[in-house]
mmJSON file of the N, C-alpha and C atoms, coordinates in Angstrom:
{"data_MODEL":{"atom_site":{
"group_PDB":["ATOM","ATOM","ATOM","ATOM","ATOM","ATOM","ATOM","ATOM","ATOM","ATOM","ATOM","ATOM","ATOM","ATOM","ATOM","ATOM","ATOM","ATOM","ATOM","ATOM","ATOM","ATOM","ATOM","ATOM","ATOM","ATOM","ATOM","ATOM","ATOM","ATOM","ATOM","ATOM","ATOM","ATOM","ATOM","ATOM","ATOM","ATOM","ATOM","ATOM","ATOM","ATOM","ATOM","ATOM","ATOM","ATOM","ATOM","ATOM","ATOM","ATOM","ATOM","ATOM","ATOM","ATOM","ATOM","ATOM","ATOM","ATOM","ATOM","ATOM","ATOM","ATOM","ATOM","ATOM","ATOM","ATOM","ATOM","ATOM","ATOM","ATOM","ATOM","ATOM","ATOM","ATOM","ATOM","ATOM","ATOM","ATOM","ATOM","ATOM","ATOM","ATOM","ATOM","ATOM","ATOM","ATOM","ATOM","ATOM","ATOM","ATOM","ATOM","ATOM","ATOM","ATOM","ATOM","ATOM","ATOM","ATOM","ATOM","ATOM","ATOM","ATOM","ATOM","ATOM","ATOM","ATOM","ATOM","ATOM","ATOM","ATOM","ATOM","ATOM","ATOM","ATOM","ATOM","ATOM","ATOM","ATOM","ATOM","ATOM","ATOM","ATOM","ATOM","ATOM","ATOM","ATOM","ATOM","ATOM","ATOM","ATOM","ATOM","ATOM","ATOM","ATOM","ATOM"],
"id":[1,2,3,4,5,6,7,8,9,10,11,12,13,14,15,16,17,18,19,20,21,22,23,24,25,26,27,28,29,30,31,32,33,34,35,36,37,38,39,40,41,42,43,44,45,46,47,48,49,50,51,52,53,54,55,56,57,58,59,60,61,62,63,64,65,66,67,68,69,70,71,72,73,74,75,76,77,78,79,80,81,82,83,84,85,86,87,88,89,90,91,92,93,94,95,96,97,98,99,100,101,102,103,104,105,106,107,108,109,110,111,112,113,114,115,116,117,118,119,120,121,122,123,124,125,126,127,128,129,130,131,132,133,134,135],
"type_symbol":["N","C","C","N","C","C","N","C","C","N","C","C","N","C","C","N","C","C","N","C","C","N","C","C","N","C","C","N","C","C","N","C","C","N","C","C","N","C","C","N","C","C","N","C","C","N","C","C","N","C","C","N","C","C","N","C","C","N","C","C","N","C","C","N","C","C","N","C","C","N","C","C","N","C","C","N","C","C","N","C","C","N","C","C","N","C","C","N","C","C","N","C","C","N","C","C","N","C","C","N","C","C","N","C","C","N","C","C","N","C","C","N","C","C","N","C","C","N","C","C","N","C","C","N","C","C","N","C","C","N","C","C","N","C","C"],
"label_atom_id":["N","CA","C","N","CA","C","N","CA","C","N","CA","C","N","CA","C","N","CA","C","N","CA","C","N","CA","C","N","CA","C","N","CA","C","N","CA","C","N","CA","C","N","CA","C","N","CA","C","N","CA","C","N","CA","C","N","CA","C","N","CA","C","N","CA","C","N","CA","C","N","CA","C","N","CA","C","N","CA","C","N","CA","C","N","CA","C","N","CA","C","N","CA","C","N","CA","C","N","CA","C","N","CA","C","N","CA","C","N","CA","C","N","CA","C","N","CA","C","N","CA","C","N","CA","C","N","CA","C","N","CA","C","N","CA","C","N","CA","C","N","CA","C","N","CA","C","N","CA","C","N","CA","C","N","CA","C"],
"label_alt_id":[null,null,null,null,null,null,null,null,null,null,null,null,null,null,null,null,null,null,null,null,null,null,null,null,null,null,null,null,null,null,null,null,null,null,null,null,null,null,null,null,null,null,null,null,null,null,null,null,null,null,null,null,null,null,null,null,null,null,null,null,null,null,null,null,null,null,null,null,null,null,null,null,null,null,null,null,null,null,null,null,null,null,null,null,null,null,null,null,null,null,null,null,null,null,null,null,null,null,null,null,null,null,null,null,null,null,null,null,null,null,null,null,null,null,null,null,null,null,null,null,null,null,null,null,null,null,null,null,null,null,null,null,null,null,null],
"label_comp_id":["UNK","UNK","UNK","UNK","UNK","UNK","UNK","UNK","UNK","UNK","UNK","UNK","UNK","UNK","UNK","UNK","UNK","UNK","UNK","UNK","UNK","UNK","UNK","UNK","UNK","UNK","UNK","UNK","UNK","UNK","UNK","UNK","UNK","UNK","UNK","UNK","UNK","UNK","UNK","UNK","UNK","UNK","UNK","UNK","UNK","UNK","UNK","UNK","UNK","UNK","UNK","UNK","UNK","UNK","UNK","UNK","UNK","UNK","UNK","UNK","UNK","UNK","UNK","UNK","UNK","UNK","UNK","UNK","UNK","UNK","UNK","UNK","UNK","UNK","UNK","UNK","UNK","UNK","UNK","UNK","UNK","UNK","UNK","UNK","UNK","UNK","UNK","UNK","UNK","UNK","UNK","UNK","UNK","UNK","UNK","UNK","UNK","UNK","UNK","UNK","UNK","UNK","UNK","UNK","UNK","UNK","UNK","UNK","UNK","UNK","UNK","UNK","UNK","UNK","UNK","UNK","UNK","UNK","UNK","UNK","UNK","UNK","UNK","UNK","UNK","UNK","UNK","UNK","UNK","UNK","UNK","UNK","UNK","UNK","UNK"],
"label_asym_id":["A","A","A","A","A","A","A","A","A","A","A","A","A","A","A","A","A","A","A","A","A","A","A","A","A","A","A","A","A","A","A","A","A","A","A","A","A","A","A","A","A","A","A","A","A","A","A","A","A","A","A","A","A","A","A","A","A","A","A","A","A","A","A","A","A","A","A","A","A","A","A","A","A","A","A","A","A","A","A","A","A","A","A","A","A","A","A","A","A","A","A","A","A","A","A","A","A","A","A","A","A","A","A","A","A","A","A","A","A","A","A","A","A","A","A","A","A","A","A","A","A","A","A","A","A","A","A","A","A","A","A","A","A","A","A"],
"label_entity_id":["1","1","1","1","1","1","1","1","1","1","1","1","1","1","1","1","1","1","1","1","1","1","1","1","1","1","1","1","1","1","1","1","1","1","1","1","1","1","1","1","1","1","1","1","1","1","1","1","1","1","1","1","1","1","1","1","1","1","1","1","1","1","1","1","1","1","1","1","1","1","1","1","1","1","1","1","1","1","1","1","1","1","1","1","1","1","1","1","1","1","1","1","1","1","1","1","1","1","1","1","1","1","1","1","1","1","1","1","1","1","1","1","1","1","1","1","1","1","1","1","1","1","1","1","1","1","1","1","1","1","1","1","1","1","1"],
"label_seq_id":[1,1,1,2,2,2,3,3,3,4,4,4,5,5,5,6,6,6,7,7,7,8,8,8,9,9,9,10,10,10,11,11,11,12,12,12,13,13,13,14,14,14,15,15,15,16,16,16,17,17,17,18,18,18,19,19,19,20,20,20,21,21,21,22,22,22,23,23,23,24,24,24,25,25,25,26,26,26,27,27,27,28,28,28,29,29,29,30,30,30,31,31,31,32,32,32,33,33,33,34,34,34,35,35,35,36,36,36,37,37,37,38,38,38,39,39,39,40,40,40,41,41,41,42,42,42,43,43,43,44,44,44,45,45,45],
"pdbx_PDB_ins_code":[null,null,null,null,null,null,null,null,null,null,null,null,null,null,null,null,null,null,null,null,null,null,null,null,null,null,null,null,null,null,null,null,null,null,null,null,null,null,null,null,null,null,null,null,null,null,null,null,null,null,null,null,null,null,null,null,null,null,null,null,null,null,null,null,null,null,null,null,null,null,null,null,null,null,null,null,null,null,null,null,null,null,null,null,null,null,null,null,null,null,null,null,null,null,null,null,null,null,null,null,null,null,null,null,null,null,null,null,null,null,null,null,null,null,null,null,null,null,null,null,null,null,null,null,null,null,null,null,null,null,null,null,null,null,null],
"Cartn_x":[29.836,30.276,29.857,28.641,28.194,29.076,29.509,30.369,31.694,32.247,33.511,33.363,32.29,32.04,31.868,31.132,30.903,32.214,33.069,34.362,35.212,35.247,36.039,35.527,34.207,33.647,33.944,33.86,34.146,35.613,36.507,37.938,38.207,37.604,37.797,37.262,36.129,35.554,36.488,37.049,37.975,39.231,39.744,40.906,40.58,39.374,38.944,38.91,38.481,38.447,39.856,40.739,42.105,42.875,42.707,43.476,42.829,41.647,40.898,40.556,40.495,40.133,38.799,37.758,36.451,35.892,35.006,34.356,32.973,32.908,31.621,30.79,29.532,28.651,28.79,29.544,29.63,30.177,31.223,31.847,30.909,30.075,29.12,27.978,27.615,26.605,27.134,28.41,29.007,28.974,29.229,29.186,27.784,26.769,25.393,25.043,25.513,25.27,25.927,27.132,27.831,27.067,26.575,25.826,24.546,23.839,22.609,22.903,24.006,24.37,24.625,25.327,25.602,24.306,23.43,22.165,21.301,21.258,20.488,21.045,22.363,23.001,22.628,22.626,22.291,20.827,19.946,18.508,18.174,18.852,18.548,19.054,19.91,20.437,19.393],
"Cartn_y":[-4.676,-5.703,-5.357,-4.843,-4.456,-3.358,-2.443,-1.359,-1.901,-2.881,-3.482,-4.175,-4.938,-5.632,-4.623,-3.547,-2.523,-1.875,-1.554,-0.932,-1.873,-3.15,-4.129,-4.236,-4.298,-4.408,-3.166,-2.005,-0.767,-0.717,-1.128,-1.142,-2.116,-3.293,-4.272,-3.725,-3.015,-2.435,-1.379,-0.53,0.502,-0.121,-1.178,-1.871,-2.453,-2.938,-3.468,-2.393,-1.19,-0.082,0.356,0.432,0.909,-0.077,-1.369,-2.37,-2.765,-2.197,-2.517,-4.007,-4.66,-6.08,-6.196,-6.549,-6.708,-8.07,-8.527,-9.819,-9.591,-8.715,-8.403,-7.576,-7.933,-7.182,-7.584,-8.642,-9.167,-8.133,-7.429,-6.464,-5.299,-4.944,-3.855,-4.302,-5.572,-6.11,-6.05,-6.359,-6.264,-4.823,-3.88,-2.469,-2.084,-2.517,-2.208,-2.805,-4.03,-4.659,-3.837,-3.344,-2.53,-1.246,-0.599,0.646,0.391,-0.688,-1.031,-1.315,-2.007,-2.311,-1.024,-0.078,1.189,1.959,2.003,2.717,2.089,0.774,0.111,0.463,0.527,0.865,2.286,3.219,4.613,4.735,4.038,4.135,3.535,2.491,1.824,2.597,3.603,4.357,5.233],
"Cartn_z":[55.303,54.368,52.935,52.784,51.445,50.861,51.723,51.231,50.728,51.434,51.014,49.667,49.504,48.235,47.111,47.388,46.37,45.943,46.91,46.585,45.745,46.123,45.367,43.934,43.765,42.423,41.583,42.194,41.452,41.039,41.946,41.61,40.471,40.517,39.443,38.116,38.175,36.968,36.381,37.26,36.787,36.197,36.816,36.261,34.887,34.735,33.439,32.373,32.754,31.798,31.421,32.417,32.177,31.304,31.579,30.845,29.516,29.246,28.026,27.943,29.087,29.126,29.844,29.086,29.703,29.339,30.174,29.934,29.338,28.372,27.775,28.738,28.885,29.774,31.228,31.504,32.873,33.846,33.45,34.351,34.61,33.635,33.828,34.732,34.659,35.581,37.007,37.198,38.533,39.034,38.14,38.526,38.974,38.227,38.601,39.955,40.215,41.513,42.618,42.369,43.361,43.651,42.614,42.797,43.576,43.233,43.947,45.417,45.697,47.086,47.867,47.253,47.925,48.153,47.154,47.307,48.399,48.46,49.513,50.884,50.997,52.273,52.678,51.717,52.013,52.406,51.709,51.983,53.343,53.74,55.023,56.235,56.035,57.179,57.815],
"occupancy":[1.0,1.0,1.0,1.0,1.0,1.0,1.0,1.0,1.0,1.0,1.0,1.0,1.0,1.0,1.0,1.0,1.0,1.0,1.0,1.0,1.0,1.0,1.0,1.0,1.0,1.0,1.0,1.0,1.0,1.0,1.0,1.0,1.0,1.0,1.0,1.0,1.0,1.0,1.0,1.0,1.0,1.0,1.0,1.0,1.0,1.0,1.0,1.0,1.0,1.0,1.0,1.0,1.0,1.0,1.0,1.0,1.0,1.0,1.0,1.0,1.0,1.0,1.0,1.0,1.0,1.0,1.0,1.0,1.0,1.0,1.0,1.0,1.0,1.0,1.0,1.0,1.0,1.0,1.0,1.0,1.0,1.0,1.0,1.0,1.0,1.0,1.0,1.0,1.0,1.0,1.0,1.0,1.0,1.0,1.0,1.0,1.0,1.0,1.0,1.0,1.0,1.0,1.0,1.0,1.0,1.0,1.0,1.0,1.0,1.0,1.0,1.0,1.0,1.0,1.0,1.0,1.0,1.0,1.0,1.0,1.0,1.0,1.0,1.0,1.0,1.0,1.0,1.0,1.0,1.0,1.0,1.0,1.0,1.0,1.0],
"B_iso_or_equiv":[0.0,0.0,0.0,0.0,0.0,0.0,0.0,0.0,0.0,0.0,0.0,0.0,0.0,0.0,0.0,0.0,0.0,0.0,0.0,0.0,0.0,0.0,0.0,0.0,0.0,0.0,0.0,0.0,0.0,0.0,0.0,0.0,0.0,0.0,0.0,0.0,0.0,0.0,0.0,0.0,0.0,0.0,0.0,0.0,0.0,0.0,0.0,0.0,0.0,0.0,0.0,0.0,0.0,0.0,0.0,0.0,0.0,0.0,0.0,0.0,0.0,0.0,0.0,0.0,0.0,0.0,0.0,0.0,0.0,0.0,0.0,0.0,0.0,0.0,0.0,0.0,0.0,0.0,0.0,0.0,0.0,0.0,0.0,0.0,0.0,0.0,0.0,0.0,0.0,0.0,0.0,0.0,0.0,0.0,0.0,0.0,0.0,0.0,0.0,0.0,0.0,0.0,0.0,0.0,0.0,0.0,0.0,0.0,0.0,0.0,0.0,0.0,0.0,0.0,0.0,0.0,0.0,0.0,0.0,0.0,0.0,0.0,0.0,0.0,0.0,0.0,0.0,0.0,0.0,0.0,0.0,0.0,0.0,0.0,0.0],
"pdbx_formal_charge":[null,null,null,null,null,null,null,null,null,null,null,null,null,null,null,null,null,null,null,null,null,null,null,null,null,null,null,null,null,null,null,null,null,null,null,null,null,null,null,null,null,null,null,null,null,null,null,null,null,null,null,null,null,null,null,null,null,null,null,null,null,null,null,null,null,null,null,null,null,null,null,null,null,null,null,null,null,null,null,null,null,null,null,null,null,null,null,null,null,null,null,null,null,null,null,null,null,null,null,null,null,null,null,null,null,null,null,null,null,null,null,null,null,null,null,null,null,null,null,null,null,null,null,null,null,null,null,null,null,null,null,null,null,null,null],
"auth_seq_id":[1,1,1,2,2,2,3,3,3,4,4,4,5,5,5,6,6,6,7,7,7,8,8,8,9,9,9,10,10,10,11,11,11,12,12,12,13,13,13,14,14,14,15,15,15,16,16,16,17,17,17,18,18,18,19,19,19,20,20,20,21,21,21,22,22,22,23,23,23,24,24,24,25,25,25,26,26,26,27,27,27,28,28,28,29,29,29,30,30,30,31,31,31,32,32,32,33,33,33,34,34,34,35,35,35,36,36,36,37,37,37,38,38,38,39,39,39,40,40,40,41,41,41,42,42,42,43,43,43,44,44,44,45,45,45],
"auth_comp_id":["UNK","UNK","UNK","UNK","UNK","UNK","UNK","UNK","UNK","UNK","UNK","UNK","UNK","UNK","UNK","UNK","UNK","UNK","UNK","UNK","UNK","UNK","UNK","UNK","UNK","UNK","UNK","UNK","UNK","UNK","UNK","UNK","UNK","UNK","UNK","UNK","UNK","UNK","UNK","UNK","UNK","UNK","UNK","UNK","UNK","UNK","UNK","UNK","UNK","UNK","UNK","UNK","UNK","UNK","UNK","UNK","UNK","UNK","UNK","UNK","UNK","UNK","UNK","UNK","UNK","UNK","UNK","UNK","UNK","UNK","UNK","UNK","UNK","UNK","UNK","UNK","UNK","UNK","UNK","UNK","UNK","UNK","UNK","UNK","UNK","UNK","UNK","UNK","UNK","UNK","UNK","UNK","UNK","UNK","UNK","UNK","UNK","UNK","UNK","UNK","UNK","UNK","UNK","UNK","UNK","UNK","UNK","UNK","UNK","UNK","UNK","UNK","UNK","UNK","UNK","UNK","UNK","UNK","UNK","UNK","UNK","UNK","UNK","UNK","UNK","UNK","UNK","UNK","UNK","UNK","UNK","UNK","UNK","UNK","UNK"],
"auth_asym_id":["A","A","A","A","A","A","A","A","A","A","A","A","A","A","A","A","A","A","A","A","A","A","A","A","A","A","A","A","A","A","A","A","A","A","A","A","A","A","A","A","A","A","A","A","A","A","A","A","A","A","A","A","A","A","A","A","A","A","A","A","A","A","A","A","A","A","A","A","A","A","A","A","A","A","A","A","A","A","A","A","A","A","A","A","A","A","A","A","A","A","A","A","A","A","A","A","A","A","A","A","A","A","A","A","A","A","A","A","A","A","A","A","A","A","A","A","A","A","A","A","A","A","A","A","A","A","A","A","A","A","A","A","A","A","A"],
"auth_atom_id":["N","CA","C","N","CA","C","N","CA","C","N","CA","C","N","CA","C","N","CA","C","N","CA","C","N","CA","C","N","CA","C","N","CA","C","N","CA","C","N","CA","C","N","CA","C","N","CA","C","N","CA","C","N","CA","C","N","CA","C","N","CA","C","N","CA","C","N","CA","C","N","CA","C","N","CA","C","N","CA","C","N","CA","C","N","CA","C","N","CA","C","N","CA","C","N","CA","C","N","CA","C","N","CA","C","N","CA","C","N","CA","C","N","CA","C","N","CA","C","N","CA","C","N","CA","C","N","CA","C","N","CA","C","N","CA","C","N","CA","C","N","CA","C","N","CA","C","N","CA","C","N","CA","C","N","CA","C"],
"pdbx_PDB_model_num":[1,1,1,1,1,1,1,1,1,1,1,1,1,1,1,1,1,1,1,1,1,1,1,1,1,1,1,1,1,1,1,1,1,1,1,1,1,1,1,1,1,1,1,1,1,1,1,1,1,1,1,1,1,1,1,1,1,1,1,1,1,1,1,1,1,1,1,1,1,1,1,1,1,1,1,1,1,1,1,1,1,1,1,1,1,1,1,1,1,1,1,1,1,1,1,1,1,1,1,1,1,1,1,1,1,1,1,1,1,1,1,1,1,1,1,1,1,1,1,1,1,1,1,1,1,1,1,1,1,1,1,1,1,1,1]
}}}
């Protein structure tokens, strides 16, 4: 489930970059959360 959430957040972040529409730092905070979720998943394996 964490992997799915991380992928969705990364895709939304990339769409934000492509469309030049960002919500300030919010979208980057979501990206950081996605990266942390993926790292936690890798470390727990």
